[in-house]
N, C-alpha and C positions, 0 to 999 in steps of 0.2 A: 504492502501500499502506500510505505514510502517514497517507492519509485516512480507511481502516479503519481503522487501528489508534487512531485518535484517537477512533473513536467511543465513546463511551461505554453499556454494554450496560443501564444504569439507564434511560437513554430510549427503550429500544426494546418493543414488543409481542412476546407471547409469538411470533408466529408470524417475527416478525423474527427473533428470541434462537436461534430452531428455524436458520432459513437460517444464522444468521452462523456457527456452530457447523460446517454442512456447507462453510461458504466456508472457514475456518480449515484445516480438513482440506485441503482443497484447493489453500490456499497453500501449506500446510505440507509438501503432498507435492512442491509445485514447487519448493519450497525446497531441500526436501533432494536434490533431482535436482542442481539447480544447484550445491548445496555439494559431493555428491560429484563432480563433472564439475569443478572446481575443483582438490579436491584431488589430482585423476588426474591434471590439468593441472601441476600442481607437482610430483609427484611423477614424472613423462617428465621435466618439467624442470629436475628435483634444484635448485629454488630452494631447497630448504630448508637446500642443503650452504654456501649464503654465510651463514648464521649462525654457521654452525659443530657446527648439528647432525650427530649420529651418523646419522639415519632420517629419513623423513618421519611417522613415527610420533610419532616423538620431536617433530620442531618441531613436528608438530601442537599434541602434549598441550601443550606451553610457549606455543603462541601464542593457544590457545583457555582454555587449564583446564582442556578434557575430559580422566574418565579417561583414561590408560595405555591401558584395556584397550579403550577406546572407541574410543580414537586407533586402534590396531592393527587394531580390527575395521574401519572405514572406508577405512581405506587399501587393506586386501585387497578388500573390497566393490568398491572404484572399479577398482581391477586387474584382478579378476575378471570385472567387468560387459564389457570388451573382446572375451571371447568368447559375450558374451551379446547380439547383436544387436536383437533381439525385447526381451526385458527391459528393453534399457534404454532403447527408444523407448516401450515401454506406462510407463514410470518417467518420463520427459524429459515426458510428455505428460499426467503427473499420474494415470493410468491407476488404477495399484498403487502399494502406500504402501512403506515403505522397509522397515519388519518384510518384509512378504512379499517384496522386491526381496534383501533378506540370508538370509533363509529358502530362495532359489532359490538364492543363489547358494555357499551351506552344500551342498549336492549334490552341485555343480561337480568332482574331480577327476580325477585325471589318470586312472580307471578308470571313469571316468561320461561325461569330455569328451565323447565320440561319441556315444552314447545321445543325451547333453541336448540337442545340437546338434538330431536329428531329430524329439527330443520336445519343444522348445522352445517351438514354438506354440501347441499341447494344454498344458504346464504353465502357461505365460503365461495364455490365458485359465480356468484353473482357478483362478490367483492373482486373473483380477479377479471370479470367482464366490463364491469360497471367504472366509470370512474366515480372520485370520492361523492364526489356534489348529486350525484343519479344515485347513489349506494344510500345517502344517507336518507333522500328521500324515498325510497325502497321499504331500508327500513323502519321509514314511521310511519307505511302503510301498513305492513307487518306486524308491529305494535299492534295499532288500531285494532285490529284486527284478532289480533291474541290478547291483547288485557284492555278493553275499550277502558275502564276506567282511570287505570292506570295513564293512558294516552291523555284522556280530559286533564286528569290532574296537572301530567305535566306541561300543556296548554296553556292552564293559568297558574303555575309556574313562572313559564316565560311572562305572560303578561304583566306578571308583580315583577320581574327585572324588569320591564321596557322602561326604558329613561333613556337619557338626561339629557337638559342642558344647563351651562350654568356661563354666567359674564365672569371677566377679571377687569380688576378694578378700572385700568383702560376705557374700556368702552367696548374692547372686542368681545363676541358670544363662541361659542362654542358647542358644537351639535355633533352628540352621541346617541343615537337611539335603538336599540331593540328592540321590532315590533315581530307581537304574534302575526303569525300568517293570514290571516282575516283582517287585518291594518296594516300589512306591508302591501297586500295585495290593492284595500282602498287608497294607500298614499303613491306605491308606484305606477299605479294604471294615472294618476292625476297628474302625478310629476311628468312623468312620459309625454302626454300629451302637452303639455305645457314647454316641455323640453323638444320638442316636434314642432311645434308652433313659432317658437323662439328660433333654433336653429334655420327654420322660411323666412322669418324679419333680417337675419343676420345676412343671410345668401343675395336677399333684396338689395339691403341696404349695401353689401359689396358691390354689385352689379351699378346699382344706379346712383350712389352716392359714394361708391370708394372707400367707405368706412370697412377696417378690417373686423374679420366678425371676434367675436369672443372667445377664449378658448372654452375648451368642454367642461373643466370643471367651474368656470365663473358663470358661464349657462347655466349651469343644474345651483349654483349658490342664489340667482338671478331669479330664478324660477322658485325655488324656494322661498324666498321673500316675497316674492308673488302671489304664491301661495295666501302669506297671510294678509297680505295686501289687498285683494279679493276677500278675504274671512272679514276683514275691517270694512268692508265697505259694503256687506250684507246688514240688513238690519237686523238689530236685536230682538228677545224675546218677548219684549216690552214694547216694540216698534218703534223705538228710538233709533234713531241712527247714531252710529259709537264712530268714532275718530279717535287716533291717539292723540294724547297730550305728552309735548316734548318741552322740557326749560333749559334755554342756553341761554350762556351766559357771555356777554359780547363786550369789548371794548368799547368804550364809546365811541372814538374815529369809525371805527371797522364797522358800528353800528348806522353810524350817517354815511360813509362812504359804501358801505357792501362789499368793502372788497378783506383780505386777512382770514382770520380763521376767527373760529367762538369757539365755546366748552360744554361740551354737554353734561347737565348735571348729574345723569350718572357714566358721566366718569366718557373720557375720550372729545378729541378734538376731531372739529368737523371745517372745512373752507367754507369762506360766505359765500358762494355756489351753494354750495349745499345746503346751510342752512335756510338758504331762499327756498329749494328745491322741496323741503319739509313742511316751511308754511306752507307751501300749495294744498296743501294734502293731510297736515296734523295741525292740531291746535297750537302754537310754538308763545310760550309764556318768556319773554325779554326780562332778563337783571344786566344792566347797563350799569358797567364801573369804571372807573378812570384810575388809573396807579394801579396797586397789589391789590386794591382789596376795599374801595370805597365806593357801597353801593349807592347810584344817584338815583335809579327807577328801579321798581321792581313792578313790570306794566302786567296789563290782563291779556289773559289769552287774546294771540293773535283774532282778527276774525277770518274767518274760513267758510267755504259757502254751506250756507246752511239747508235744510232738508227742501226747505222751497224754491232754493236757486240752483240745486243740483235737479230739482223735480223739472227745472224751466229751463236748462241747458237741456235736460237730458230731452227735451223737448226740439229743439236744434241741430242735437246731435247723434248719430246715432252710435260713433265708432271714434276710435281715435283720431285727430284732427290730420293725422301726417296720411299724405297717396298710398294708397294700395297696404293700409295697416286695418287688419280686421276685429282688434281687439272691440270686443263688444263695450259702452260706454261706460256700462256699470262696473265694470271691471278697472276704470281709467284714473288719475288724479287731475282736478280741474286747476290752470296753470296758471298765473297774472299776468298778462300778457305786458302789463310792468310792474316790475315788483309792489309787493306792497310795503309799505313805510309808514304809519301812522303819524300822521300829522306834518307827512314831507309834502312840499309841493310839488312835486314830479315822483311823489309815491303815485301805484294803482288804485284801483277803490277794488272793494272787492262786489261787484258786482256781477249781474249774468254775461252783460256784453264785452267788459273784459277776461272773462274766461274762459277756457277753451282746454277740451281731454286730452289730455295724452298718455298713452300706459306705460308703464315703467321703464322699458327701454327708451322709447325716444324723451320721456320726458329728461332724462339723463345725460340724452345729446344736447339738449337745449341750456343744460345749470353746467353740466361736465366737460360737454367737448366744441361747446362756443357756437352751437348753432344755435337761426333767432326764429323764434317767433310775432310778425306784427302785423297788423291789422291796417289795410290799407283807406284811410280816413274817405276818401274819393267810393272808392269799390267795396266798400264793406269786404273784402274778401281779407284774408289770412295767406300772407305771404311767407314760405318757409325760405329761410337761406344758410347758405355755405357758413364753413366759419370766413373762409375769402370771401362774404357776400356776396356770391354770385347767387341768383334765382332760383333752385330747386321747383317750388310747385305755389301757383295762387288755387287756396281751397275755398269751398265756400261751404257756411251750413246746410248738413245733408238729413235733417233730423225729420220729423214727421209734419213740421211748419212749413220747414223749408223748401223740403226734398221739390225735386232731387236734383240738383244741377251741380254735376259734377265737378272735380275740381280737376284745371288746366297743369299738366305736368308741362315744366317747362329746363328743357337742355338736358333731362336727364337720357 
């Protein structure tokens, strides 16, 4: 094995590299089997007790540095293999991997042990034939037939383990969730639909606007946030409209000029443009300061479109204002054509004439990528322009009241 490890992959031909991957997997399986057999012997002899350890798993964790959960799992699988002779033989021969052995051992319980003994040859053949993921699904079905009560209990435990999300002090959020099969089906179906629509929009924007598409990971994150925005756009159980409230602490000069950055009360900083974007679809409470800490003004929530204004706008628009974007009006945020600034002579107002619907993707383009929306006072049409000022399209409202004069694309 030492000679095999000393080989430099850069010196190998393509087929030799391919063969080496297969060899590595075969060696890994044999090594895993030998390790598990050794762990079981240490466990049986209680060799770990000589070091003052409380358990074989604890001793293994301390000796190897592996995670406690991994150590407990290996001891459990090694013990279970005592009652799985065919599985143990196939494992030792390098025919099935540790991940498959672990999946087989997981379905051996007091309620299933007798049936497993009679079905082990068939299940090991499945393990030789199928990949690990397919084998796991097959074994889950086998267990649901052999021990339906136990399968139901395990499903309930999986639901209890579902979770969780948390935020750092800097405002960055982390999401990690384990979903039960039913919740996962609902969640992934909706997410995949949003991802497909987002991909189509990115492709359209690349072809017509020259905007580079988002990375798949970023598109997925944007779609997760979009799901939350659409939930917020729905009416609550008591019939009222729900909008999130965000407290932004902003320096006086930044507040006047609309530049620089602002700090969110829950942690983290955002650009002035991001704060203005939030103001379009969330209640913004301003906390204006000067210097390091002197509070000049703790304002009321920035006026956001109320229910009547959203209903009025719904009569004028059926989708996002951008041409060829089919995101329904109900899932958009109403963008101020003139950024709202309370009491500022050049600030926009929160009235229906000043509000146009933007989907999340296009709202980011306006606030973060330099694209602009402006109403032509002579024609009452909305002009959409690139960051360099060139005209993309002129668009008229297309809702029930104003339909149906389509926007005219220009220079795309």
